[in-house]
C-alpha positions in Angstrom: 62.1 83.0 -33.2 60.8 82.3 -36.7 58.0 80.3 -38.4 60.7 77.8 -39.6 61.8 77.2 -36.0 58.2 76.6 -34.9 57.6 74.3 -37.9 60.7 72.2 -37.1 59.6 71.8 -33.5 56.1 70.8 -34.4 57.1 68.4 -37.2 58.7 66.3 -34.5 55.3 66.1 -32.7 52.9 65.9 -35.6 55.0 64.1 -38.2 52.9 62.3 -40.7 49.8 61.6 -38.6 46.8 60.2 -40.4 44.3 62.8 -38.8 44.4 66.5 -38.6 45.8 67.7 -35.2 45.5 71.3 -34.1 48.2 72.5 -31.7 48.1 75.7 -29.8 51.4 77.3 -28.5 51.1 79.8 -25.8 53.7 82.6 -25.4 54.5 85.3 -22.8 55.0 89.0 -23.5 58.5 88.3 -24.8 57.2 85.5 -27.1 58.8 82.8 -24.9 57.1 79.5 -24.7 54.9 79.0 -21.6 52.9 76.0 -22.8 51.5 74.1 -25.7 48.7 71.6 -26.2 47.0 69.5 -28.8 43.8 71.5 -28.9 41.9 69.1 -31.2 42.2 65.9 -33.1 40.1 65.7 -36.2 39.5 63.5 -39.2 41.6 62.8 -42.3 40.6 66.1 -43.8 39.0 68.3 -41.1 39.5 69.5 -37.6 36.5 71.4 -36.3 38.2 73.4 -33.5 36.4 75.4 -30.9 38.2 78.7 -30.4 36.7 78.9 -26.9 38.9 76.0 -25.6 42.1 77.5 -27.0 41.4 80.9 -25.4 40.4 79.3 -22.1 43.8 77.8 -21.8 45.5 81.0 -23.0 43.8 83.0 -20.3 44.6 80.4 -17.6 48.3 80.6 -18.6 48.2 84.4 -18.8 49.4 84.2 -22.4 50.1 87.3 -24.4 50.5 85.5 -27.7 49.4 82.4 -29.5 50.7 80.4 -32.4 48.4 77.8 -34.0 49.4 74.9 -36.2 47.8 72.0 -37.8 48.8 69.3 -40.1 47.3 68.3 -43.4 47.4 64.5 -43.7 47.3 64.9 -47.5 50.9 66.2 -47.2 50.0 69.5 -49.0 50.4 72.5 -46.6 48.3 74.8 -48.8 45.6 76.6 -46.8 41.9 75.9 -47.5 39.2 78.5 -47.4 38.2 77.0 -44.0 41.8 77.4 -42.7 41.8 81.1 -43.7 38.4 81.8 -42.2 39.2 80.1 -38.9 42.5 82.0 -38.7 40.8 85.4 -39.2 38.2 84.6 -36.5 40.9 83.5 -34.1 42.9 86.7 -34.8 39.8 88.9 -34.2 38.8 87.1 -31.0 42.3 87.3 -29.7 42.4 91.1 -30.3 39.2 91.5 -28.3 40.7 89.8 -25.2 44.3 90.9 -25.6 46.0 87.7 -26.9 47.7 88.3 -30.2 47.7 85.6 -32.8 51.3 85.6 -34.1 50.9 82.9 -36.8 49.1 79.8 -38.0 51.3 77.2 -39.5 50.1 74.4 -41.7 52.4 71.4 -41.8 52.7 69.0 -44.7 54.9 65.9 -45.4 58.7 65.8 -45.4 59.1 69.1 -43.4 56.9 71.2 -45.8 55.0 74.0 -44.1 53.1 77.2 -44.8 52.8 80.3 -42.6 49.5 82.0 -42.9 51.0 85.2 -41.5 53.6 85.2 -44.3 50.8 84.7 -46.8 48.9 87.6 -45.4 46.1 85.3 -44.3 44.7 88.0 -42.0 
């Protein structure tokens, strides 16, 4: 129901992992959870995610919406230029195929998080 609720849910799954993990959450037309997956596991400071994989699963689940999230092992949830660029590309691709990107959350340490939607990231 809110970015904070999603961040709380995801912090339980990502915690303080030593590598970046990208999670995709798939939602129906009423923004109810229909599935989620670890879309990619990266390195200590990078997760080169393929949008294709995320949207393949979304299409299979007949998702109407998508929330992305990844952790920053550094603990600082501030977005990088790469985070912002990736989020813009995902939002544009989703628009083309009818799957709305609702948010992209970056998780830090001790429950810290940033919502790129709230920052106006796209």
